[in-house]
C-alpha positions as CSV (number, residue, x, y, z in Angstrom):
1,M,71.4,13.2,132.2
2,E,74.1,15.8,132.5
3,Y,74.0,19.3,133.9
4,G,76.0,22.5,133.9
5,I,76.1,25.9,135.5
6,C,77.4,29.3,134.4
7,N,80.5,30.3,136.3
8,L,81.1,33.4,134.2
9,A,79.3,36.8,134.5
10,V,77.1,36.1,131.5
11,I,77.3,33.9,128.4
12,P,75.5,34.0,125.1
13,L,72.9,31.4,124.3
14,R,72.9,30.9,120.6
15,A,70.4,29.5,118.1
16,E,73.0,27.3,116.4
17,P,76.4,25.9,117.4
18,S,78.4,28.8,115.8
19,D,80.0,32.0,117.0
20,K,78.2,33.6,114.0
21,S,74.8,32.4,115.1
22,E,72.3,34.8,116.6
23,Q,72.1,35.2,120.3
24,V,68.6,34.1,121.4
25,S,69.1,34.7,125.1
26,Q,71.8,34.9,127.8
27,I,72.7,32.7,130.8
28,L,73.7,34.6,133.9
29,F,76.1,33.7,136.7
30,G,74.9,30.8,138.8
31,E,72.1,29.8,136.4
32,A,72.0,26.0,135.8
33,F,70.9,24.0,132.8
34,E,70.4,20.5,131.4
35,I,72.8,19.4,128.7
36,T,71.1,17.5,125.8
37,E,73.8,17.3,123.2
38,W,77.6,17.6,122.8
39,Q,79.6,18.8,119.9
40,E,83.4,19.5,119.6
41,R,83.1,23.1,120.7
42,W,79.5,23.4,121.7
43,V,76.8,22.0,123.9
44,K,73.0,22.2,123.5
45,V,71.2,23.1,126.7
46,I,67.8,23.7,128.2
47,T,67.9,26.4,131.0
48,A,66.5,25.5,134.4
49,A,65.1,29.0,134.9
50,D,62.8,29.2,131.9
51,N,63.2,26.0,129.8
52,Y,64.8,27.9,127.0
53,E,66.9,25.9,124.5
54,G,70.1,26.9,122.7
55,W,73.8,26.4,122.3
56,I,76.7,27.6,124.5
57,G,80.5,27.3,124.1
58,R,82.1,24.3,125.9
59,L,84.6,26.6,127.6
60,Q,82.0,28.9,129.1
61,F,80.6,26.8,131.9
62,T,81.4,24.1,134.4
63,M,79.7,20.8,135.1
64,L,77.2,20.3,137.9
65,G,76.2,17.1,139.6
66,H,72.7,15.7,139.6
67,I,72.1,16.2,143.3
68,A,73.4,19.8,143.2
69,Y,71.1,20.5,140.2
70,K,68.1,19.2,141.9
71,S,68.9,21.1,145.0
72,L,69.0,24.4,143.0
73,L,65.6,23.5,141.6
74,Q,64.1,22.9,145.0
75,T,65.7,25.8,146.8
76,P,66.3,28.8,144.4
77,A,69.5,30.7,145.2
78,P,69.5,34.4,146.3
79,I,69.9,36.8,143.4
80,T,71.7,40.1,142.9
81,Y,69.6,43.3,142.7
82,R,72.2,45.9,141.7
83,A,73.0,46.6,138.0
84,V,76.5,45.2,138.7
85,T,77.8,43.2,141.7
86,Q,81.5,42.4,142.0
87,A,82.6,38.8,142.9
88,W,86.2,38.0,143.8
89,K,87.2,34.7,142.3
90,K,89.5,33.4,144.9
91,P,91.5,30.7,143.0
92,D,93.1,33.3,140.6
93,N,92.3,36.6,142.4
94,S,90.3,37.9,139.4
95,V,87.0,39.8,139.6
96,L,83.7,39.0,137.9
97,Y,81.2,41.8,137.3
98,L,77.9,40.1,137.8
99,P,74.8,41.5,136.1
100,V,71.5,42.1,137.9
101,G,69.6,38.9,138.6
102,S,72.6,36.7,138.9
103,S,72.2,33.6,141.2
104,L,74.4,33.4,144.3
105,V,74.4,29.6,144.3
106,F,75.5,27.5,147.3
107,L,76.0,30.7,149.3
108,K,77.8,30.4,152.6
109,G,78.1,33.7,154.3
110,T,79.3,36.0,151.5
111,T,80.9,33.2,149.4
112,C,79.4,31.3,146.5
113,H,80.7,27.8,145.9
114,I,80.6,26.2,142.5
115,N,82.4,22.9,142.6
116,N,86.0,23.8,143.7
117,E,85.6,27.5,142.8
118,K,84.9,30.1,145.4
119,F,83.4,33.6,144.6
120,E,83.5,36.2,147.4
121,I,80.7,38.7,146.9
122,I,82.1,42.3,147.4
123,G,79.6,44.8,148.9
124,E,75.9,44.5,149.1
125,I,73.7,42.7,146.6
126,G,70.9,45.1,147.0
127,E,67.2,44.4,147.7
128,T,63.8,44.4,146.1
129,E,62.5,47.8,145.2
130,A,59.2,49.0,143.9
131,L,58.4,47.7,140.4
132,D,58.5,51.1,138.7
133,V,61.8,51.9,140.3
134,T,63.2,48.6,139.2
135,A,61.9,49.1,135.6
136,K,63.2,52.7,135.4
137,S,66.7,51.5,136.5
138,F,66.9,50.1,132.9
139,L,66.2,53.4,131.2
140,N,68.5,54.0,128.2
141,T,69.7,50.5,128.2
142,P,70.4,49.7,124.5
143,Y,68.2,47.2,122.7
144,L,70.1,43.9,122.2
145,W,68.5,40.8,120.7
146,G,68.6,38.1,123.4
147,G,70.0,40.5,126.0
148,R,69.1,40.3,129.7
149,T,71.3,42.9,131.4
150,H,71.7,46.7,131.8
151,Y,74.3,46.6,129.1
152,G,71.9,45.4,126.5
153,I,68.4,43.9,126.6
154,D,65.4,43.0,124.4
155,C,61.8,43.6,125.1
156,S,60.9,40.3,126.7
157,G,64.3,40.1,128.5
158,F,63.4,43.4,130.0
159,T,60.0,42.3,131.3
160,Q,61.5,39.0,132.5
161,A,64.3,40.7,134.4
162,V,62.1,43.2,136.1
163,F,59.6,40.6,137.2
164,K,62.4,38.3,138.4
165,L,63.5,41.0,140.8
166,Q,59.9,41.1,142.0
167,G,59.9,37.4,142.7
168,I,57.7,36.5,139.7
169,H,58.7,34.0,137.0
170,L,58.1,34.9,133.4
171,R,58.9,32.8,130.4
172,R,61.5,34.1,127.9
173,D,59.7,35.3,124.8
174,A,56.9,37.8,124.4
175,W,54.5,35.3,122.9
176,M,55.2,32.9,125.8
177,Q,54.6,35.6,128.4
178,A,51.3,36.5,126.7
179,E,50.1,33.0,127.7
180,Q,50.6,33.9,131.4
181,G,48.6,36.2,133.7
182,E,45.0,37.3,133.6
183,T,43.5,39.4,130.9
184,V,42.7,43.1,131.5
185,N,39.6,43.9,129.3
186,F,40.2,47.6,128.8
187,I,43.3,49.7,128.7
188,S,41.6,52.3,130.9
189,E,41.7,49.6,133.6
190,A,45.4,49.0,133.2
191,K,47.7,49.8,136.2
192,L,51.3,49.7,137.2
193,G,52.8,46.2,136.5
194,D,50.4,45.0,133.9
195,L,52.1,43.7,130.7
196,A,51.0,45.0,127.3
197,F,51.6,42.8,124.3
198,F,51.7,43.9,120.6
199,D,51.4,41.9,117.4
200,N,52.6,42.3,113.8
201,E,50.6,42.2,110.5
202,E,50.4,38.4,110.7
203,G,48.9,38.6,114.2
204,R,52.0,37.2,115.8
205,I,52.9,38.7,119.2
206,T,56.3,40.3,118.8
207,H,56.6,42.9,121.5
208,V,55.9,43.5,125.2
209,G,56.2,46.3,127.7
210,I,55.3,47.2,131.3
211,M,52.4,49.5,131.9
212,L,53.3,52.4,134.3
213,N,49.7,53.5,134.3
214,S,46.8,53.4,131.8
215,G,48.5,55.9,129.5
216,R,52.3,55.3,129.8
217,I,54.4,52.2,129.1
218,I,58.1,51.4,129.6
219,H,59.6,49.1,127.0
220,A,62.7,48.2,125.1
221,S,62.6,49.5,121.5
222,G,65.9,50.9,120.3
223,R,66.6,51.5,124.0
224,V,64.5,51.2,127.2
225,K,62.2,54.2,127.3
226,V,58.8,55.5,128.3
227,D,56.1,56.2,125.7
228,P,52.5,57.1,125.7
229,I,50.0,54.2,124.9
230,D,46.3,54.1,124.1
231,S,43.9,51.5,122.7
232,Q,45.6,51.7,119.3
233,G,49.0,51.0,120.6
234,I,52.3,52.7,121.4
235,F,52.9,56.2,120.1
236,S,56.5,57.1,119.6
237,E,57.1,60.7,120.6
238,E,60.4,60.5,118.8
239,Q,59.0,59.2,115.5
240,K,55.6,61.0,115.8
241,R,53.7,57.8,114.8
242,Y,52.3,54.6,116.2
243,T,55.0,51.9,116.3
244,H,53.4,49.0,118.0
245,K,49.8,47.7,117.7
246,L,48.2,46.7,121.0
247,R,46.9,43.1,121.1
248,I,46.3,42.3,124.8
249,I,47.1,43.3,128.4
250,K,47.8,40.8,131.1
251,R,47.9,41.2,134.9
252,F,50.0,39.3,137.4
253,N,49.9,38.9,141.1
254,L,52.5,41.3,142.3
């Protein structure tokens, strides 16, 4: 088995081995993955963080040894908490702008070591904040299919990112996250940190957001925003109509 690790700020994970293929997620700096298939310009991978599968460009990562990969699985690396953290790449004196939730792998002092590359972290990486503060830091982030950063994010990428900064692992897609947690029976019982899930006409879960209280939700739809919610679903104050039909609410041990 072969492994790799992201040594760029962020790279797109695509559905197919093509630059024109949709971005299904992103791999952030320091996140590792298993390589399952090689092509001339692409590799198929399964991410270590959430077992998500897709294709990345062969020039957008570096290889990682088996022992190093297992070490990262056993001892997760510290992560960044600021929207952007600068990392000075010593070999060529360039700077990487790491998005929130990047993994500071093989950290010694303030320097990350990825094979022969050294990345000096500039400034503080931040620290855990209250969940609502973390969630609201993403306000006005534009919706981006497969996105996971303050520069573009999708609904489940948003919930996954916020919970990651709280030390809780969520799977990648909304329907996957709906299989986690404990069910909240009534919306009147919902509290800060509960996840609300919404389905389409076929009954398939297609959207997720974070409850701020029993009547307000923060979610990524067009952009990250706060909307009112009731037992029927999310009511868009901009569109003056219900936009998402409530399916289920789940609670996690925060």
